OpenMM code with the backbone's topology and positions (N, CA, C; nanometers):
from openmm import Vec3, app, unit

residues = "UNK UNK UNK UNK UNK UNK UNK UNK UNK UNK UNK UNK UNK UNK UNK UNK UNK UNK UNK UNK UNK UNK UNK UNK UNK UNK UNK UNK UNK UNK UNK UNK UNK UNK UNK UNK UNK UNK UNK UNK UNK UNK UNK UNK UNK UNK UNK UNK UNK UNK UNK UNK UNK UNK UNK UNK UNK UNK UNK UNK UNK UNK UNK UNK UNK UNK UNK UNK UNK UNK UNK UNK UNK UNK UNK UNK UNK UNK".split()
positions = [
    Vec3(-0.0250, -0.5425, -0.1465),
    Vec3(-0.1157, -0.6297, -0.2585),
    Vec3(-0.0296, -0.7221, -0.3323),
    Vec3(0.1129, -0.7039, -0.3115),
    Vec3(0.1959, -0.8236, -0.3663),
    Vec3(0.1775, -0.9552, -0.3106),
    Vec3(0.1698, -0.9567, -0.1646),
    Vec3(0.1252, -1.0765, -0.1026),
    Vec3(0.0030, -1.1292, -0.1308),
    Vec3(-0.1047, -1.0415, -0.1409),
    Vec3(-0.2331, -1.0961, -0.1793),
    Vec3(-0.2222, -1.1824, -0.3216),
    Vec3(-0.1668, -1.1150, -0.4159),
    Vec3(-0.1655, -1.1472, -0.5474),
    Vec3(-0.1037, -1.2816, -0.5643),
    Vec3(0.0279, -1.2866, -0.4909),
    Vec3(0.1088, -1.4229, -0.4736),
    Vec3(0.0083, -1.5425, -0.4261),
    Vec3(-0.0555, -1.5082, -0.3133),
    Vec3(-0.1245, -1.6126, -0.2378),
    Vec3(-0.2401, -1.6381, -0.3048),
    Vec3(-0.3163, -1.5609, -0.3774),
    Vec3(-0.4150, -1.6235, -0.4844),
    Vec3(-0.3668, -1.6929, -0.5832),
    Vec3(-0.2708, -1.6605, -0.6551),
    Vec3(-0.2387, -1.7107, -0.7676),
    Vec3(-0.1857, -1.8595, -0.7160),
    Vec3(-0.1162, -1.8628, -0.6378),
    Vec3(-0.0540, -2.0089, -0.5957),
    Vec3(-0.1557, -2.1132, -0.5383),
    Vec3(-0.2759, -2.0274, -0.4543),
    Vec3(-0.3926, -2.1059, -0.4263),
    Vec3(-0.4693, -2.1638, -0.5376),
    Vec3(-0.4764, -2.0887, -0.6439),
    Vec3(-0.5382, -2.1010, -0.7940),
    Vec3(-0.4564, -2.2306, -0.8220),
    Vec3(-0.3097, -2.2558, -0.8201),
    Vec3(-0.2357, -2.3405, -0.9040),
    Vec3(-0.2355, -2.4779, -0.8314),
    Vec3(-0.2200, -2.4583, -0.7136),
    Vec3(-0.2120, -2.5838, -0.6141),
    Vec3(-0.2992, -2.7140, -0.6408),
    Vec3(-0.4241, -2.6733, -0.6562),
    Vec3(-0.5013, -2.8064, -0.6991),
    Vec3(-0.4771, -2.8560, -0.8260),
    Vec3(-0.4240, -2.7797, -0.9195),
    Vec3(-0.3572, -2.8422, -1.0479),
    Vec3(-0.2517, -2.9274, -1.0545),
    Vec3(-0.1910, -2.9007, -0.9534),
    Vec3(-0.0343, -2.9732, -0.9382),
    Vec3(-0.0799, -3.1094, -0.8895),
    Vec3(-0.0177, -3.2146, -0.9398),
    Vec3(-0.0182, -3.3341, -0.9128),
    Vec3(0.0918, -3.4173, -0.8165),
    Vec3(0.1773, -3.3223, -0.7990),
    Vec3(0.3106, -3.3857, -0.7489),
    Vec3(0.2819, -3.4090, -0.5780),
    Vec3(0.1793, -3.3613, -0.5313),
    Vec3(0.1542, -3.3962, -0.3831),
    Vec3(0.2494, -3.3016, -0.2910),
    Vec3(0.3074, -3.3548, -0.1826),
    Vec3(0.3784, -3.2704, -0.1021),
    Vec3(0.4936, -3.1932, -0.1801),
    Vec3(0.5698, -3.2642, -0.2802),
    Vec3(0.6754, -3.2082, -0.3320),
    Vec3(0.6607, -3.0836, -0.4092),
    Vec3(0.5303, -3.0563, -0.4505),
    Vec3(0.5041, -2.9623, -0.5190),
    Vec3(0.4366, -2.8548, -0.4457),
    Vec3(0.3715, -2.8638, -0.3068),
    Vec3(0.3281, -2.7978, -0.2028),
    Vec3(0.4677, -2.6984, -0.1410),
    Vec3(0.5735, -2.7644, -0.1364),
    Vec3(0.6746, -2.7116, -0.0586),
    Vec3(0.7235, -2.5789, -0.1371),
    Vec3(0.7432, -2.5837, -0.2636),
    Vec3(0.7842, -2.4683, -0.3475),
    Vec3(0.6827, -2.3449, -0.3331),
    Vec3(0.5506, -2.3917, -0.3591),
    Vec3(0.4448, -2.3004, -0.3461),
    Vec3(0.4546, -2.2309, -0.2073),
    Vec3(0.4811, -2.2785, -0.1002),
    Vec3(0.4691, -2.2460, 0.0355),
    Vec3(0.5955, -2.1383, 0.0389),
    Vec3(0.6882, -2.1800, -0.0240),
    Vec3(0.7906, -2.0736, -0.0139),
    Vec3(0.7864, -1.9805, -0.0905),
    Vec3(0.7129, -1.9656, -0.2164),
    Vec3(0.6886, -1.8594, -0.2615),
    Vec3(0.5984, -1.7774, -0.2239),
    Vec3(0.4871, -1.8492, -0.1583),
    Vec3(0.3812, -1.7627, -0.0505),
    Vec3(0.4605, -1.6645, 0.0506),
    Vec3(0.5513, -1.7327, 0.0997),
    Vec3(0.6285, -1.6719, 0.2264),
    Vec3(0.7115, -1.5615, 0.1622),
    Vec3(0.7866, -1.5729, 0.0372),
    Vec3(0.8517, -1.4503, -0.0296),
    Vec3(0.7361, -1.3604, -0.0276),
    Vec3(0.6192, -1.3655, -0.1143),
    Vec3(0.5300, -1.2795, -0.1705),
    Vec3(0.4869, -1.2064, -0.0387),
    Vec3(0.4320, -1.2544, 0.0971),
    Vec3(0.4004, -1.1969, 0.1890),
    Vec3(0.5003, -1.1181, 0.2620),
    Vec3(0.6237, -1.1676, 0.2589),
    Vec3(0.7539, -1.0998, 0.3168),
    Vec3(0.7672, -0.9698, 0.2194),
    Vec3(0.7550, -0.9652, 0.1084),
    Vec3(0.7761, -0.8238, 0.0224),
    Vec3(0.6529, -0.7642, 0.0734),
    Vec3(0.5291, -0.7948, 0.0610),
    Vec3(0.4118, -0.7030, 0.0976),
    Vec3(0.4501, -0.6525, 0.2414),
    Vec3(0.4721, -0.7385, 0.3075),
    Vec3(0.5196, -0.6818, 0.4730),
    Vec3(0.5965, -0.5616, 0.4784),
    Vec3(0.7219, -0.5918, 0.4001),
    Vec3(0.8581, -0.5118, 0.3760),
    Vec3(0.8005, -0.3585, 0.3177),
    Vec3(0.7226, -0.3905, 0.2274),
    Vec3(0.6518, -0.2589, 0.1611),
    Vec3(0.5633, -0.1732, 0.2247),
    Vec3(0.4938, -0.2586, 0.3281),
    Vec3(0.3938, -0.1993, 0.4237),
    Vec3(0.4684, -0.1116, 0.5169),
    Vec3(0.5815, -0.1617, 0.5775),
    Vec3(0.6751, -0.1066, 0.6879),
    Vec3(0.7556, -0.0051, 0.6293),
    Vec3(0.7719, -0.0009, 0.4933),
    Vec3(0.8556, 0.1124, 0.4372),
    Vec3(0.7637, 0.2291, 0.4229),
    Vec3(0.6527, 0.2003, 0.3866),
    Vec3(0.5436, 0.2975, 0.3707),
    Vec3(0.5192, 0.3406, 0.5152),
    Vec3(0.5173, 0.2994, 0.6151),
    Vec3(0.4588, 0.3515, 0.7469),
    Vec3(0.5908, 0.4146, 0.7743),
    Vec3(0.7089, 0.3831, 0.7683),
    Vec3(0.8159, 0.4643, 0.8207),
    Vec3(0.8313, 0.5926, 0.7415),
    Vec3(0.7797, 0.6000, 0.5972),
    Vec3(0.7768, 0.7403, 0.5280),
    Vec3(0.6911, 0.8288, 0.5919),
    Vec3(0.5622, 0.7609, 0.6330),
    Vec3(0.4528, 0.8708, 0.6812),
    Vec3(0.4879, 0.9131, 0.7996),
    Vec3(0.5512, 0.8154, 0.9106),
    Vec3(0.5883, 0.8636, 1.0389),
    Vec3(0.7003, 0.9646, 1.0288),
    Vec3(0.7845, 0.9390, 0.9393),
    Vec3(0.9051, 1.0540, 0.9500),
    Vec3(0.8546, 1.1535, 0.8901),
    Vec3(0.7421, 1.1731, 0.8094),
    Vec3(0.7000, 1.3048, 0.7603),
    Vec3(0.6342, 1.3574, 0.8680),
    Vec3(0.5517, 1.2874, 0.9426),
    Vec3(0.4735, 1.3370, 1.0586),
    Vec3(0.5762, 1.4041, 1.1899),
    Vec3(0.6875, 1.3367, 1.1957),
    Vec3(0.7606, 1.3813, 1.2804),
    Vec3(0.8571, 1.5187, 1.2429),
    Vec3(0.8930, 1.5042, 1.1175),
    Vec3(0.9637, 1.6210, 1.0726),
    Vec3(0.8822, 1.7313, 1.0583),
    Vec3(0.7511, 1.7081, 1.0953),
    Vec3(0.6664, 1.8657, 1.0646),
    Vec3(0.6227, 1.9080, 0.9156),
    Vec3(0.6897, 1.8309, 0.8453),
    Vec3(0.6543, 1.8860, 0.7086),
    Vec3(0.5146, 1.8811, 0.6565),
    Vec3(0.4728, 1.9696, 0.6023),
    Vec3(0.3426, 1.9833, 0.5311),
    Vec3(0.2929, 1.8467, 0.4658),
    Vec3(0.2014, 1.7777, 0.4725),
    Vec3(0.1693, 1.6888, 0.3664),
    Vec3(0.1016, 1.7672, 0.2514),
    Vec3(0.0748, 1.6679, 0.1585),
    Vec3(0.0350, 1.7153, 0.0293),
    Vec3(-0.1135, 1.7660, 0.0311),
    Vec3(-0.1952, 1.7036, 0.1297),
    Vec3(-0.3354, 1.7373, 0.1444),
    Vec3(-0.3375, 1.9040, 0.2213),
    Vec3(-0.2651, 1.9142, 0.3006),
    Vec3(-0.2530, 2.0458, 0.3985),
    Vec3(-0.1817, 2.1546, 0.3062),
    Vec3(-0.0881, 2.1350, 0.2087),
    Vec3(-0.0257, 2.2208, 0.1529),
    Vec3(-0.0810, 2.2723, 0.0447),
    Vec3(-0.1774, 2.2355, -0.0227),
    Vec3(-0.2847, 2.2615, -0.1417),
    Vec3(-0.4082, 2.3099, -0.0784),
    Vec3(-0.4141, 2.4175, 0.0069),
    Vec3(-0.5511, 2.4925, 0.0538),
    Vec3(-0.6120, 2.5724, -0.0620),
    Vec3(-0.7342, 2.5574, -0.0929),
    Vec3(-0.7796, 2.6309, -0.2040),
    Vec3(-0.8185, 2.7781, -0.1620),
    Vec3(-0.7842, 2.8577, -0.2245),
    Vec3(-0.8127, 3.0168, -0.1880),
    Vec3(-0.9409, 3.0306, -0.1920),
    Vec3(-0.9787, 3.1054, -0.0825),
    Vec3(-1.1025, 3.1663, -0.0716),
    Vec3(-1.1072, 3.2891, -0.0936),
    Vec3(-1.2190, 3.3664, -0.1619),
    Vec3(-1.2562, 3.4844, -0.1457),
    Vec3(-1.2268, 3.5617, -0.0399),
    Vec3(-1.2080, 3.7038, -0.0444),
    Vec3(-1.1784, 3.7860, 0.0667),
    Vec3(-1.3126, 3.8152, 0.0982),
    Vec3(-1.3369, 3.8779, 0.2492),
    Vec3(-1.4734, 3.8937, 0.2965),
    Vec3(-1.5394, 4.0074, 0.2127),
    Vec3(-1.4757, 4.0977, 0.1555),
    Vec3(-1.5147, 4.2130, 0.0853),
    Vec3(-1.6108, 4.1429, -0.0499),
    Vec3(-1.5335, 4.0435, -0.1325),
    Vec3(-1.5735, 3.9999, -0.2274),
    Vec3(-1.6911, 3.9240, -0.2102),
    Vec3(-1.7039, 3.8499, -0.1078),
    Vec3(-1.8166, 3.7718, -0.0676),
    Vec3(-1.9370, 3.8600, -0.0459),
    Vec3(-1.9054, 3.9546, 0.0164),
    Vec3(-2.0329, 4.0839, 0.0559),
    Vec3(-2.0920, 4.1399, -0.0758),
    Vec3(-2.0209, 4.1627, -0.1707),
    Vec3(-2.0590, 4.2158, -0.2915),
    Vec3(-2.0012, 4.1641, -0.3930),
    Vec3(-2.0462, 4.0419, -0.4380),
    Vec3(-1.9974, 3.9709, -0.5517),
    Vec3(-2.0308, 4.0668, -0.6886),
    Vec3(-1.9394, 4.0576, -0.7917),
    Vec3(-1.9441, 4.1359, -0.9042),
    Vec3(-2.0520, 4.0845, -1.0039),
] * unit.nanometer
topology = app.Topology()
chain = topology.addChain("A")
for resn in residues:
    res = topology.addResidue(resn, chain)
    for name in ("N", "CA", "C"):
        topology.addAtom(name, app.Element.getBySymbol(name[0]), res)
């Protein structure tokens, strides 16, 4: 989301700039930085997910299983 926000903001500001090519170059540099930060964040998240899957650690979804009633309680509810 970092990259998308930066690109949208810069895309909205570029038409207001009247410097022509001189104002476009810093804007493109900032877009590259924003996209790079977003990409590096995505890679870090992917590495964490893969590391968790390889180590066999239970994820938060499988660790919190709801407790079901015993079969005897299901047959004769109180």
